[in-house]
DRENPADREN-712804 format. One record per atom (N, C-alpha, C): residue number from 0; atom name; z, x negated, y negated. Coordinates in Angstrom, 1 decimal. Atoms other than C-alpha are relative to their C-alpha. Layout:
(NUM CA (Z X Y))
...
This chain:
(0 N (-1.4 0.1 -0.4))
(0 CA (188.5 241.4 -128.1))
(0 C (0.9 -0.2 -1.2))
(1 N (-0.8 0.1 1.2))
(1 CA (191.4 241.8 -130.6))
(1 C (0.7 -1.4 0.0))
(2 N (-0.7 1.3 0.2))
(2 CA (193.2 238.8 -132.0))
(2 C (1.4 0.1 0.7))
(3 N (-1.3 0.1 -0.5))
(3 CA (196.4 237.6 -130.4))
(3 C (1.0 0.1 -1.1))
(4 N (-1.1 -0.1 1.0))
(4 CA (199.6 238.5 -132.2))
(4 C (1.0 -1.0 0.2))
(5 N (-1.1 1.0 0.0))
(5 CA (202.3 236.0 -133.1))
(5 C (1.2 0.8 0.4))
(6 N (-1.2 -0.6 -0.4))
(6 CA (205.6 236.8 -131.5))
(6 C (1.0 -0.1 -1.2))
(7 N (-0.8 0.0 1.3))
(7 CA (207.9 237.8 -134.5))
(7 C (1.3 -0.7 0.3))
(8 N (-1.3 0.7 -0.3))
(8 CA (211.1 236.6 -132.8))
(8 C (-0.2 -1.5 0.1))
(9 N (0.3 1.4 -0.1))
(9 CA (209.6 233.2 -132.0))
(9 C (-0.3 -0.6 -1.4))
(10 N (0.4 0.4 1.4))
(10 CA (208.2 233.0 -135.6))
(10 C (1.2 -0.3 -0.8))
(11 N (-1.2 0.1 0.8))
(11 CA (211.7 233.3 -137.0))
(11 C (0.8 -1.2 0.5))
(12 N (-0.8 1.0 -0.7))
(12 CA (213.2 230.7 -134.6))
(12 C (-0.5 -1.4 0.0))
(13 N (0.6 1.3 -0.2))
(13 CA (210.8 227.8 -134.4))
(13 C (-1.0 -0.3 -1.1))
(14 N (0.9 0.5 1.0))
(14 CA (208.8 225.7 -136.8))
(14 C (-0.7 -1.3 0.6))
(15 N (0.7 1.2 -0.4))
(15 CA (206.2 222.9 -136.2))
(15 C (0.3 -1.1 -0.9))
(16 N (-0.1 1.2 0.8))
(16 CA (206.7 219.4 -137.3))
(16 C (-1.4 -0.5 -0.4))
(17 N (1.3 0.5 0.4))
(17 CA (204.0 217.3 -138.9))
(17 C (-0.8 -0.6 1.2))
(18 N (0.6 0.6 -1.2))
(18 CA (203.3 215.6 -135.5))
(18 C (-0.4 1.0 1.1))
(19 N (0.3 -1.0 -0.9))
(19 CA (203.0 218.9 -133.7))
(19 C (1.1 0.4 1.0))
(20 N (-1.1 -0.4 -0.8))
(20 CA (206.4 219.0 -132.0))
(20 C (0.6 1.3 -0.6))
(21 N (-0.6 -1.2 0.4))
(21 CA (208.4 222.2 -132.2))
(21 C (1.5 -0.2 -0.3))
(22 N (-1.4 0.2 0.4))
(22 CA (211.8 222.2 -134.1))
(22 C (0.7 1.3 0.4))
(23 N (-0.8 -1.1 -0.3))
(23 CA (214.6 224.5 -133.1))
(23 C (1.4 -0.2 -0.5))
(24 N (-1.4 0.1 0.4))
(24 CA (218.2 225.2 -134.1))
(24 C (0.9 0.1 1.2))
(25 N (-0.9 -0.1 -1.1))
(25 CA (221.2 224.8 -131.9))
(25 C (0.7 1.4 0.0))
(26 N (-0.8 -1.2 -0.2))
(26 CA (223.1 227.8 -130.5))
(26 C (1.5 -0.3 -0.3))
(27 N (-1.5 0.1 0.1))
(27 CA (226.9 228.4 -130.9))
(27 C (0.4 -0.5 -1.3))
(28 N (-0.4 0.4 1.3))
(28 CA (227.0 227.7 -134.6))
(28 C (0.2 1.1 -1.0))
(29 N (0.0 -1.1 0.9))
(29 CA (227.2 231.2 -136.0))
(29 C (1.4 0.6 -0.1))
(30 N (-1.3 -0.6 0.1))
(30 CA (230.7 232.5 -135.2))
(30 C (1.0 -0.6 1.0))
(31 N (-1.0 0.6 -0.8))
(31 CA (234.0 231.7 -133.4))
(31 C (0.0 -1.5 -0.2))
(32 N (0.0 1.5 0.3))
(32 CA (234.1 228.3 -135.2))
(32 C (1.3 -0.6 -0.1))
(33 N (-1.3 0.5 0.2))
(33 CA (237.8 228.0 -135.4))
(33 C (0.5 -0.9 1.2))
(34 N (-0.5 0.7 -1.1))
(34 CA (238.3 226.7 -131.9))
(34 C (-1.0 -1.2 0.3))
(35 N (0.9 1.1 -0.1))
(35 CA (235.4 224.2 -132.2))
(35 C (0.4 -1.2 -0.9))
(36 N (-0.4 1.2 0.7))
(36 CA (236.0 220.6 -133.3))
(36 C (-1.0 -0.2 -1.2))
(37 N (0.9 0.4 1.1))
(37 CA (234.6 219.2 -136.5))
(37 C (-1.3 -0.7 0.5))
(38 N (1.1 0.7 -0.6))
(38 CA (232.4 216.9 -134.5))
(38 C (-1.0 0.9 0.6))
(39 N (0.9 -0.9 -0.7))
(39 CA (231.0 219.7 -132.4))
(39 C (-0.8 0.9 -1.0))
(40 N (0.7 -0.9 1.0))
(40 CA (230.2 221.9 -135.5))
(40 C (-1.0 -0.9 -0.7))
(41 N (0.9 0.9 0.8))
(41 CA (228.6 218.9 -137.3))
(41 C (-1.2 -0.3 0.9))
(42 N (1.1 0.3 -0.9))
(42 CA (226.4 218.1 -134.3))
(42 C (-0.9 1.2 0.2))
(43 N (0.7 -1.3 -0.2))
(43 CA (225.4 221.8 -133.9))
(43 C (-0.9 0.3 -1.3))
(44 N (0.7 -0.4 1.3))
(44 CA (224.2 222.0 -137.6))
(44 C (-1.4 -0.7 -0.1))
(45 N (1.3 0.7 0.1))
(45 CA (221.3 219.5 -137.1))
(45 C (-1.0 0.7 0.9))
(46 N (1.1 -0.6 -0.8))
(46 CA (218.0 220.7 -135.7))
(46 C (-0.4 -0.9 1.1))
(47 N (0.5 0.8 -1.1))
(47 CA (216.6 219.6 -132.4))
(47 C (-1.4 0.3 0.3))
(48 N (1.4 -0.3 -0.4))
(48 CA (213.2 219.6 -130.7))
(48 C (0.0 0.7 1.3))
(49 N (0.1 -0.8 -1.2))
(49 CA (212.1 221.9 -127.9))
(49 C (-0.4 -1.0 1.1))
(50 N (0.4 0.9 -1.1))
(50 CA (211.8 220.2 -124.5))
(50 C (-1.4 0.2 0.4))
(51 N (1.5 -0.1 -0.3))
(51 CA (208.3 219.4 -123.3))
(51 C (-0.3 1.1 1.1))
(52 N (0.2 -1.0 -1.1))
(52 CA (208.8 221.8 -120.3))
(52 C (-0.2 1.4 -0.6))
(53 N (0.0 -1.4 0.6))
(53 CA (209.2 224.8 -122.7))
(53 C (-1.1 0.0 -1.2))
(54 N (1.0 0.0 1.2))
(54 CA (206.6 223.7 -125.4))
(54 C (-1.2 0.9 0.2))
(55 N (1.2 -0.8 -0.2))
(55 CA (203.6 225.4 -123.8))
(55 C (0.3 1.5 -0.1))
(56 N (-0.4 -1.5 0.1))
(56 CA (205.5 228.8 -123.5))
(56 C (0.1 0.4 -1.5))
(57 N (-0.2 -0.4 1.4))
(57 CA (206.5 228.7 -127.2))
(57 C (-1.3 -0.1 -0.8))
(58 N (1.3 0.0 0.7))
(58 CA (203.1 227.6 -128.4))
(58 C (-0.8 1.2 0.3))
(59 N (0.7 -1.3 -0.3))
(59 CA (201.7 230.6 -126.6))
(59 C (0.5 1.2 -0.8))
(60 N (-0.6 -1.1 0.8))
(60 CA (204.2 232.9 -128.4))
(60 C (-0.4 -0.1 -1.4))
(61 N (0.3 0.2 1.4))
(61 CA (203.3 231.3 -131.7))
(61 C (-1.5 0.1 -0.3))
(62 N (1.5 0.0 0.1))
(62 CA (199.5 231.4 -131.0))
(62 C (-0.5 -1.0 -1.0))
(63 N (0.5 1.1 0.9))
(63 CA (198.8 228.1 -132.6))
(63 C (-1.3 -0.6 0.5))
């Protein structure tokens, strides 16, 4: 049976932390930034973690 391929789109968007959690970036921080407040833009620039409900799906895409 052939090896499972890593999903290229997921590979670009998610990274694993040292403890095995999955890091992600926030959406809405790439364009149309003039109408967003400083606080909103600042909070969007930090990375977050994937919710436990979605972790299994993403791990399957990343074939870890």
